[in-house]
N, C-alpha and C positions, 0 to 999 in steps of 0.2 A: 459502474452501476449508478443508476439514478432513480430517484423516486419523485413522483408527481404529487403535489399537494395543492390545496386551495387556500389562499390567504384568508384568515378570518377577521383581520383588522388592518387598518392603514399602518404602514411602516415604511422604512427606508433601508435599503441595503447598499452600502458602498456608494451612496449618493443617488441611487436609483429608486424612485418611488414605487411602492407596491401597494395596490389598492385591495380592499376587502373584495373577495370574489375572484381575484386574479389567479390564474394557473401559475404555479411556481415549480420549476424543475430543479431539485437539489442533487448535485453531483456528489455522492457519498464519498467516493475516493478522494476528492479534494479535501475533505475534512481531515483526512489522515496526514495532510501536508501542511496544516496550519501551524506556523511557528509558535503561536500562543499556546497550543495544546501539546505539540510535539516539537521541541526545539531541534533544529538541524535534522528535520525529518528525512531529508534526502541522503543522509549519511548512515551507513550501517554501523551500529554500535552494539556490540554484544553485551556491554555493561549497562545499557540503557535501563532506567527505572521503568516499571510497568507504565503503560500509557493507555488511554481510553480510545483505542482505535476502533473503527467501525468495519473492519474487514469481514466480520461475521454477522453484521447487522447489530441490532441492539434492542433492549426492552422486550416487548412482546414479539418482535420480529427477529429475535436472536436465532441463528441457524441451529437446527436440531443436531447437525453433524459436527458442531464446533469441537467437542472433546475428541472425537475420532480423528478429525483433521489435524488437531494439535499433536496428538499422539503420533500419527503417521509422519508429520513433518519433523518432530523431535527424533524419531528413529532414523529417518532418511538423512537428516543433517549429521547425526552422530556417525553413521556409517560413512558418509561422504568425507567427513573430517578425519576419520580413522584411516581411510584408504588414500585420501588425497589431502594431506594437511597443508600443502603449499600451493596456492593458486591466486590469480588476480585477473582482472579485466585487462585485455590487451591494451597497451598504451596507445593513446590517440583515438581510441574508439569512443564514440558517443552513443549511448544506448537510445534506441528509438522506441518510445512507449506507445502502445496502441490506445486509442480512445476507448471509453467504456471500462471494461474490466482491465485493470492495469497489468499489462504483460509486455514482453519485448519480443520482437520478431527474430532476433538473433542475440547470442551472448558469447562473443569471441573471448576465449580465456587462454591464459598461459598457465600451464600446469607444472608443478615441481619447481625446484630451486634453479634448474638450468634454463627455465623459461621456454621449454618446448611447447609448441602450440597444440591446443586441444580443440 
C-alpha cells in the first residue's frame, strides 16, 4: 500500500532533497519494517509487545473493519494451532513477497512432528 502526498516544506529524506510542492509516495508497508519502531520486524514473535504498525491505516484513515478483521484472525489462528500445533516453513525456502500489499505467492510448509509436507 502506498499513499501520495505533497511536501509542504523543504526537507531531506535519507540524503535525498524534498522540495515544497514535490509529490511524495510513502510506502506504508515499509513503515512496519523499521527497526527503530519494530525491532526484528522480520521475525515472528508471539511475545512481542504491542507495536504501532500501520496494517489497518491510522488516525482518521483507520480501517472501519479493523475490529472484525482482528477477531476473525484471532479465531482462525486459534483453530489452526489447535488442529495443527506443529508446523514450520520448509527448510531452504525463501519466501517471495509481492510488491504493494505484502503477501507471498507460495508458502511451502512442513506439518506435524514427522515433517510431512503440506
